[in-house]
Structure formats: C-alpha cells, structure tokens
C-alpha positions, 0 to 999 in steps of 0.5 A: 443514513449516516456513516462515520468516516472513521469506521470506513477508514479503519476498514481500509486500514484493517483489510490489507493489514490483516490480509497481509498477516494471514498470507504471511502465516499461511505461507510459512505454515503450509509450505515453509521450504517453498516460501523461503526459497531463494536463488542467486548466481555467484562465480557462475554457479547457482546458490541457495542462501539460507533464508527465514522470511518470504518476500511479498512476491513469493508469499502471494504469487500463484499460491492459494489461498494466499493469492485469493486472500490478498487480491480480495483484500486489495479489491475490497479496500480500494473502492472505499479509498477511492470514494473517500479520496473524493471526499477528502479532496473537497475538504482540503480544497475548502481548508487549503484553498490552493487548488493546484496543490490539492489536485496534484496531491490527489493525483498521487493519491489515486495513482497510488491506489490504481498502481497497487491494484495493477501490482496485485493483479498482474504478477511478475511471472505473468507479465514482468514488464507491466508488473515492474511498471506498476511497482515503480508507479506505486513506489513513486506515487506513494512517495510523492503523495506522502511528501505532498501530504507533509505540506498540509501542516496548517491543517493537521497541526504540529503533532500530526505533522511529526507523526507523518514525517517520522512515518515517511522517513521510515518508509523512504529509508526502508525503500532504500534499504531494500534496494541495497539488500536486493543488490547485495543479495544478488552479488554476494549470495550471503545467508540471511540477506534476503531475510532482511530484504523481506523484512524491510519489504514488510515495513514498506507495506505497513508504513504506507498503510499507517501513513494513510491511516494518519492522513485519513484520521484528519477527518475521522470525526466527519460523517457522511449522509446517504439519502435516497432521492425521489422515486417515480412510477412514471416519467415526469410530464 
C-alpha cells in the first residue's frame, strides 16, 4: 500500500488548526463571560479590565468539550508528526550530508512535539511549574527548530526560504509582543490589553503550524510504501 506524504502532512496541519478554531468558537458561544474574564492588581486593588478574546489557557483549561477536543487533536496529530520526522530526517541526511546539523535540527523538531504534548496534558492549574517548564521548552524548541530549518536553503530553494523566513519573523515577533503585553496588562490593568495578548497568542500557534506545513511540503511529492512481511504458522527450524 502506498500513502502520499502530502495527505498525512495535511492531516497534521488541519487537525490542530480546526480543533483550535472549534475551541475558540465553542468557548465564546457557550460561556462568553468566563472565557474573556481576566483579573489584575493595580494600586493594591483587584481590577477586571474589559476583554474580548480568551487566552489559550482560558479556552481549554478544565472546560468541556474544549479541553477534550484540543487534547484529542494534539494526540492524534503527534504520532504522524513523529513518524514523518524520522522519514524527513533520512531525506535531509541524504540531501544535506551534514549529520551533526541534521541531528541537531531534529532534536529541536522532536522536542517541539513532546513539549507540546506536555503543555497540553499538564495544565497550569494542575502543576504550574511543570506546565511552565513545558511552555518554555516548547517556545525554545520551536524557535530553534525554525532557525535551523532556515539553513536548508540549498534544499528548498530561495522562494521557499523566503516564505519560511517571513513566517519565522512573524512567529518570533508575536512571542516578543505577547511577553510585552502580558507585562503591560499586569502592570497597568488597561482595557483590551489582554485582548491583544490573546490575539498574538493565536498568531504564535498558527505561525508555528504554518511553518511546519512549509517544512513538510518540501517532501510532499514523496510516497510511503507499506508492505506486510511473511507470516509463519510455525517457528522456523
């Protein structure tokens, strides 16, 4: 049986993307007030600034069916990504030849996936320190993976390189903006600051997904052949 890489990779992209949009719509539709609730302290007093969008943690933490949808999507798309990572690694070893560089790039690739799984299944209200560790690991691994993937210019060509570069710049700038907005929100408690924080969180997610889509598209024309081995009715002599 032959399976097209493009079909598997499109599933890996569509699964978390559609799940994210479903969680966002359901979160706003079923419980608007709780979804957009945010609180901060200013001058020693608690404030609840006006907000229009839920953060990712408010969208999926302990809330059904959003938590179930998101966890299921992350689990379903992770195994094909891990499997294809092994396939992509062999391709890059053949095309690039620099084993150390390729191995380092795929350490970041696989760390990205495992950190995302940990971030998804360990919520901040369950084990904050471990959740924070997985979050930091995810941001670090995904960023370094993108940087290392930018060095594959001879393989992907200039047009693909420019697309990757623009997506990486969008991803990195969104991370920096969310950090600034988070600090600004907690220090000033101004209305709508958290709305922009949540919006740039979404951009981080989708820029990460899109960068991986561009990365996997490099081998989209490839096919995998799945063959069954010989079956024995008795032990060989």
